[in-house]
C-alpha positions in Angstrom: -10.9 -9.3 -7.7 -15.4 -10.6 -8.8 -16.9 -11.4 -5.9 -17.8 -14.7 -7.7 -13.9 -15.7 -8.1 -13.2 -14.9 -4.1 -12.6 -17.9 -1.8 -13.6 -16.8 1.7 -10.4 -18.1 4.2 -11.4 -20.0 6.7 -13.1 -18.1 10.1 -11.0 -16.1 13.1 -12.4 -14.7 16.2 -10.2 -11.3 16.2 -7.5 -9.6 14.4 -5.7 -6.6 15.4 -4.5 -3.7 12.6 -1.6 -1.7 12.3 -2.4 1.8 9.8 -5.8 1.2 9.8 -7.2 4.1 7.9 -4.5 4.0 5.3 -5.6 2.5 2.1 -4.8 -1.5 2.9 -5.7 -1.2 6.5 -9.1 0.2 5.5 -9.5 -2.2 2.9 -8.6 -4.9 5.6 -11.1 -4.2 7.9 -13.4 -3.9 5.6 -13.1 -7.3 4.7 -11.9 -8.9 7.5 -15.5 -7.6 8.8 -18.0 -9.1 5.8 -16.2 -12.4 7.4 -18.1 -11.8 10.6 -15.5 -11.3 13.2 -14.3 -8.5 15.7 -11.3 -6.0 14.7 -9.2 -4.1 16.6 -8.2 -1.1 14.6 -5.0 0.4 16.2 -5.5 4.4 14.3 -3.9 7.5 15.2 -7.3 9.6 14.6 -10.0 8.4 16.5 -12.9 11.3 15.0 -10.8 9.9 11.3 -11.3 6.7 11.6 -14.8 7.6 12.4 -15.4 9.0 9.4 -13.3 6.4 7.3 -14.3 3.4 8.6 -17.3 1.5 9.0 -19.8 1.5 12.4 -19.9 -1.9 13.5 -20.5 -3.2 16.8 -17.8 -5.6 16.1 -15.1 -3.1 15.3 -12.8 -1.8 17.9 -11.1 2.2 17.0 -7.7 2.0 19.5 -6.2 5.3 19.4 -1.9 4.5 19.7 1.3 4.4 17.7 3.2 1.6 16.3 6.2 3.4 17.4 4.9 3.4 21.1 4.0 -0.3 22.8 2.5 1.1 25.8 -0.6 1.6 23.2 -1.5 -0.9 22.1 0.1 -4.0 23.4 -2.7 -4.5 26.1 -4.7 -4.7 23.3 -2.7 -7.8 21.5 -4.4 -9.8 24.2 -6.7 -12.9 22.5 -5.7 -11.3 19.2 -5.6 -14.2 16.5 -3.3 -12.4 13.8 -1.8 -9.2 13.5 -1.4 -7.1 10.2 0.9 -4.8 9.9 0.2 -2.0 7.2 1.1 0.9 9.1 4.0 2.9 7.4 5.6 6.0 6.6 5.3 7.4 2.5 5.4 11.2 2.3 8.7 11.3 1.8 7.6 11.3 -2.3 5.5 14.4 -0.9 8.4 16.6 0.8 11.6 17.5 1.2 14.0 14.7 1.0 16.1 15.5 3.3 13.2 14.7 5.6 14.0 10.6 6.4 13.8 10.1 9.6 10.0 9.1 9.8 11.3 6.3 7.0 13.5 4.4 9.9 11.6 5.0 13.4 8.1 4.0 11.3 8.7 1.4 9.0 11.7 -0.3 10.7 11.6 0.3 13.9 7.9 0.7 14.2 7.6 -3.0 12.7 10.3 -4.2 15.3 7.7 -2.8 18.5 4.5 -4.2 16.5 5.8 -7.6 16.0 7.9 -7.7 19.6 4.1 -7.3 21.0 2.5 -9.8 19.3 5.5 -11.8 19.8 4.9 -10.9 23.8 1.5 -11.6 23.9 1.5 -15.0 21.4 -0.2 -13.3 18.5 0.3 -16.9 16.6 0.0 -15.0 13.0 1.7 -11.5 12.1 1.0 -10.5 8.4 4.3 -8.0 7.4 3.6 -5.8 4.7 6.7 -5.0 2.6 7.0 -3.9 -1.4 7.9 -4.9 -4.7 10.6 -2.2 -4.3 12.9 -4.0 -2.2 13.3 -7.3 -5.8 16.2 -6.2 -7.5 15.0 -5.4 -11.0 15.2 -8.8 -13.6 14.3 -9.3 -17.4 11.0 -11.0 -19.2 13.2 -14.3 -18.8 13.4 -14.4 -15.7 10.9 -12.4 -14.1 11.7 -11.1 -9.7 10.1 -13.4 -7.3 9.7 -14.3 -3.4 13.7 -15.7 -3.3 14.4 -12.1 -5.3 17.2 -10.3 -3.4 17.2 -6.3 -2.9 18.3 -3.8 -5.1 21.8 -3.5 -4.0 21.3 0.5 -3.7 18.9 0.2 -1.5 20.6 -3.0 0.7 24.0 -0.7 1.2 22.1 2.1 4.0 22.9 1.3 7.4 20.0 3.5 7.9 16.9 5.0 5.8 16.7 6.9 3.1 14.3 6.4 1.2 11.2 5.2 1.2 12.5 1.2 -0.8 15.3 1.2 2.0 13.2 1.2 4.4 11.2 -1.4 3.6 14.5 -3.7 2.8 15.1 -2.6 6.1 12.4 -3.7 8.0 12.3 -7.0 5.7 15.7 -8.0 7.3 14.3 -6.8 10.8 11.4 -9.2 10.9 13.9 -11.9 9.3 16.1 -11.1 11.7 13.8 -11.5 14.5 12.6 -14.8 13.0 16.1 -16.3 12.8 17.3 -14.9 16.9 14.1 -16.8 18.1 12.7 -13.0 19.0 9.7 -13.6 17.2 8.8 -16.3 19.9 6.2 -19.0 18.5 4.4 -16.4 16.3 4.3 -17.7 12.7 5.5 -14.4 10.5 4.7 -14.3 6.9 4.9 -11.2 4.1 2.7 -9.7 1.6 4.6 -7.4 -1.5 2.5 -5.3 -3.1 3.0 -3.3 -6.1 1.7 0.2 -6.8 -1.8 0.1 -4.7 -4.7 1.4 -5.9 -8.3 1.1 -5.0 -11.1 3.3 -3.0 -10.5 3.7 0.4 -7.1 5.8 -0.7 -8.1 8.9 2.5 -4.4 9.6 2.6 -3.6 9.7 -0.3 -0.9 7.9 -1.4 0.7 8.8 -4.8 -1.8 6.6 -6.6 -4.7 9.2 -4.4 -2.4 11.9 -5.2 -2.1 11.1 -8.7 -5.9 10.1 -9.3 -7.1 13.5 -7.0 -5.3 15.2 -9.8 -6.3 14.5 -12.7 -9.8 14.0 -11.8 -9.5 17.9 -11.1 -7.9 18.3 -14.2 -4.7 19.8 -12.5 -2.3 17.4 -15.1 -1.3 18.5 -18.2 0.9 15.5 -18.9 2.4 11.7 -17.6 5.2 10.3 -18.6 5.2 6.7 -21.4 6.0 5.1 -18.1 4.8 1.9 -16.9 4.3 -0.3 -13.4 2.8 -3.2 -11.5 -0.5 -2.0 -10.2 -2.8 -3.5 -7.6 -6.1 -3.1 -6.3 -6.0 -2.3 -2.7 -8.7 -5.3 -1.9 -6.4 -7.7 -3.8 -4.0 -7.5 -1.5 -6.6 -7.4 1.3 -7.2 -11.1 0.2 -4.0 -11.9 -0.3 -3.4 -10.7 3.6 -5.6 -13.1 4.6 -5.5 -15.6 2.5 -1.0 -16.0 3.2 -2.5 -15.8 7.4 -4.7 -18.1 7.4 -3.5 -20.3 4.8 -0.8 -19.8 3.4 2.5 -21.9 4.0 4.9 -19.4 2.1 6.9 -16.7 4.7 6.4 -14.1 1.2 4.3 -13.4 -1.2 4.8 -11.2 -4.1 1.3 -9.2 -4.9 2.3 -7.6 -7.5 -0.9 -6.7 -9.8 -0.3 -6.7 -14.0 1.9 -4.5 -15.7 0.1 -1.2 -16.7 1.0 1.9 -18.5 0.2 5.4 -16.5 -0.8 7.2 -19.4 -3.7 4.4 -19.8 -4.8 4.7 -16.7 -4.6 8.3 -16.0 -6.5 8.3 -19.3 -9.3 5.8 -17.3 -9.4 8.1 -14.6 -10.5 11.5 -17.0 -12.9 9.3 -18.7 -13.9 8.4 -15.4 -14.4 12.1 -14.4 -15.2 14.1 -16.9 -12.2 15.6 -17.6 -9.2 15.8 -20.3 -6.5 13.7 -20.0 -3.3 14.4 -20.1 -1.2 14.0 -22.6 1.7 11.1 -22.8 5.3 13.0 -22.9 8.6 11.1 -22.9 9.3 9.6 -20.3 12.5 11.8 -19.9 11.3 15.3 -19.1 9.8 13.6 -16.3 11.7 14.1 -13.9 12.6 17.5 -15.2 9.0 18.5 -14.6 8.5 16.6 -11.0 11.6 19.4 -9.9 10.1 22.1 -11.0 6.6 20.6 -9.5 9.0 20.9 -5.9 9.4 24.1 -6.6 5.8 25.5 -6.8 5.3 23.3 -4.3 7.4 24.9 -1.9 6.7 28.2 -2.3 3.1 28.0 -2.0 3.5 25.4 1.0 1.6 22.8 -0.1 2.6 19.3 -1.7 4.0 18.2 -5.5 2.0 16.0 -7.4 5.2 14.0 -8.1 8.9 14.5 -7.0 11.8 13.2 -8.3 12.5 10.4 -5.8 9.4 9.4 -7.1 10.0 10.0 -11.0 12.7 7.4 -10.2 11.3 5.0 -8.3 7.9 5.1 -10.8 11.0 4.9 -13.9 12.8 1.9 -12.0 8.6 0.3 -12.1 9.0 0.3 -15.9 12.0 -1.9 -16.3 10.8 -4.2 -13.6 9.3 -7.9 -14.9 7.4 -9.4 -12.1 6.1 -13.0 -11.8 3.1 -13.5 -8.5 2.6 -17.0 -9.7 2.9 -17.8 -6.2 0.4 -15.9 -4.9 -2.2 -17.1 -7.5 -1.7 -20.6 -7.0 -1.3 -20.8 -3.6 -3.3 -17.9 -1.5 -6.3 -17.2 -5.2 -5.2 -14.5 -5.7 -6.9 -12.7 -9.0 -6.3 -8.8 -9.9 -9.5 -7.3 -10.9 -9.6 -5.3 -14.4 -8.0 -1.7 -13.4 -10.5 0.1 -15.1 -13.0 -2.0 -12.1 -10.4 -0.2 -9.6 -10.2 3.8 -11.1 -14.3 3.3 -11.0 -14.4 2.1 -7.1 -12.1 5.4 -6.7 -14.1 7.6 -8.1 -17.7 6.3 -6.7 -15.6 6.3 -2.7 -13.9 10.5 -3.7 -17.5 11.8 -4.4 -18.7 10.1 -1.6 -16.2 11.4 1.0 -16.4 14.9 -0.6 -13.3 15.1 -1.8 -14.4 15.4 -5.7 -17.5 16.9 -6.7 -20.5 14.5 -5.8 -22.3 12.9 -8.2 -21.7 10.2 -11.5 -18.5 11.1 -13.7 -19.6 13.3 -16.4 -20.4 11.8 -20.1 -18.3 13.0 -22.8 -15.5 14.2 -21.7 -13.0 16.2 -24.0 -10.6 13.8 -25.1 
């Protein structure tokens, strides 16, 4: 979203952001500070937060855990809005049986943060969902805010995948609103696409792919596409949804992008050879080998079979972000701008070699 096209949201005095060192949370913190207000950042690691977040007298770092309300309940007092971005996503890189954090953090943690916000009389709670909670739709009738979740993610009674955990979190929030347990707190949900952008220190699946391509360790990527959105555009959508939005849900999917085109851009920005594009059917087998190799060496794979499965679903998705565009003023910046910003951020933070991208990259 170009600065000249960005409307300025109404002012607020004090906001609280969970997951403040994450990709979306960090960009929200920066956006809120740029609006000349105080920000309470809930973080798990103070030293890490000091490295990743701006040094600003208006920024208050609070060590805490979304699953332990005693660590943040007192800090809800005097807050105008809570932006809940904290989530567990490393299921994509780990043993698929390790699903406990999905339920504890993504579902129960969300309920606990909303409960604390309501008890403190916080006027607005902004919940971050996912486009993975929308059933697949054809191009003649793309998915939007009214689309129900995919049946396979709606059935489980416990979180067994990341998409299932986000469906369950959405339902928990809706149940709290219906039952009156959210009190007078207005609740809105933003459903982002696959977020890329500067500040991805985690890193998320996008950041891991970016870094692995930039380091020359990815030889091939499947011919698949998915909805990709800059985290800075999602941050703007969250603030606008909280402050000027009238709906309770906004899809902020971004634009559908080809994975080979994205990795070509990363390679060009980084000065390395671009991965070759291969048939999608090979992706699952390749991911299985990555998982095996990572298990033997004790690391984490670039991709897993679960991640590939979600990516293959994304290839068939058709999603509309028209409501966010028309009501919130959201505009999606070009992918090239996102890739350039990511490279600059990773070099600044020592995650890629310092200096500008190399010219004349082999193709």
